[in-house]
N, C-alpha and C positions, 0 to 999 in steps of 0.2 A: 669246936667253936671256930667259926670262920676267921675271926681275928687272930687266931693262933696257927692257922694252917699256913705253912710256908708257900709262897708263890714263886714261880719261876717264869721267866720270859725267854723266848727263843724265836729265831727266824723259822719260817715254815719250810717244809719239803712237800713235794707233790703227794706223797702218801698220807699226808695229814687230812686229806679230804674225807677219809672214812670216819674220823672223829670230829672234825671241824664243821662239816656241812650239817650234820644233825643238830649240833649245838647252836649253830647260827640260825637254823630254821626255827628251833625252839624259841630263841630270843625274839626273832622277827614275829613269830606267831603271837607270843605273849604280849608284845608291844603294840602290834598293829591289827591283829585279826578282827577286833571289835569294830574297826572303822570301815571295813570293806565287805562286799557281797561274798559269801563263803565260797561259792564255786570258783569264781574268778580269782579269789585270793589263793585258794588251794592250787590252782593251775599255775599261778605266778610262783608260788613256793616250789612247786615241782621243777619249773624251768630254772629257778635260781639255785636250789639246794639239792636237787635230785641227783641220781647216779651220774648222769651226763650233763648236769646243769652248768650254768655259767660259773659258779664258784669252783667246781672241779676244773673247768677249762682255765680259769684265771690262776689257779694254783700251779698250773704247768707253764705259765707265761713268765719268762725271765724278766720282763720289763715291769712286772708287778711285784712289789715287796710286801711281805706279810710279817707281822709280829704276833705271836700267840702267847697269851697269859694262861698258865696252867696251875692247878691246885691238885696235889696228889696224882700228878701225871695225866690229868684230864683237862681239856680246854675249858676255860671259863670266860674267855673273851679274846678279841683279836682286833688288829688294825690292818687296814689294806691301803697301801700307798701306790699310786699309779701315775702314768703320764696323764696330763689333763684331758679329760673327756667332757667335763661339765661345760655348759655354755657360759664361760666367764667373760665378762666385758673387758676388753683391752688387756688381756692377759700378757704378761711378760714372756718372752721366749724362754722355754725350759721350765715354766711353771708346772707344778705338780698338783695332784688331787689326792686328798685324804678321802677315799671313797667310802670307807666305813670304819667306825669304831663301834663294836658291839661288846657289851659286858652283861653276863647273866645277872638277872635282877637281885639274886641273893648276894651278889658281890658289889652292888651299888654302894657308894659311899666309903669304899675301902681303899681308894687310891689307884685302882686298876686302870680306869679310863685315863687318869692323869699320867700314869706311867706310859700307857700306849700312845697318848698324844705327845708326850715328851720325845719318845722314840721317833714318831712320825716327823716332828719338826727337825730333830737332829739328823735323821736320814735324808730329809729333803735338802737341808743345808749342805750335807756332805756330797750330795749329787749336784750341787751348784744352783739349786733353785733359789730364786729371790721372792717367790710368792707361793703360798700354799692355799689351795681352794678346797671347798667342800660344798655339798648341797645338804640341806636339812628339810625334811618334810615340814610344811608350815604348821602342822598341828602338834609337832613334837617339841613342846615347851621345855622339857627337861634338857634336851640336846641343845636347843638354842641358848638357854641360860649357861650351860657348860661351856660352849664355844665362845660366847660373849665374854665370859669370865677369863678366858685364856687367850684374849687378844684377837679373836676373829670378829669381823663386822660384816653385816649384810651389804652386798654390792649389786644384787640383781635377783631376778626371778626366772624360773623355768617350770616346766610341767613334766610329769611322768604319767604314763597311761597304764591303767590296770583295769582289766575287764571292759575295755572299750570306753572308759571314762578317764578324763584328764584330772589330775590333782596338782596342787601347787607345792613347789619346792622353793626354797630360798637359796641363793648362791652366796657363800660367805668367803671372805678373804683374810688371810693373815700375812702381812708382809714379813719376809724373813731378813 
């Protein structure tokens, strides 16, 4: 039973790509595939989670911090904290971005996302950030409710492109 499975949390190493990228892809597909044209979506997933995808590249970038949640030695979720890349309005110098928190659906409601968020806030503070930003896909109501519950508020909009189409994201901020 998932409630009884002990969870561990640790920082990543570049070799985590072999287990983390497939898990991240699975979560992304389960969450968003139904919203996009299949061919374009598959191409995006390949560029993000493939063998030489952006996730693999980012795992080797010392400026990007990762926290992995594991059950029985296998990743079930992660958080990715990076220098601010989102189009944040009037961002403070040194602001950081929580680029992703992903948790496998079977672990929703078990406190994993909260633990990953707490780590992200703590790590950002330790790095001297006074603001933490993130972007949320406008149609991701579950994520918007979670971030709102934990002190983030919407401060702007941006778009992302997938398959030649633009989609709306919301920029959120948590003062630290």
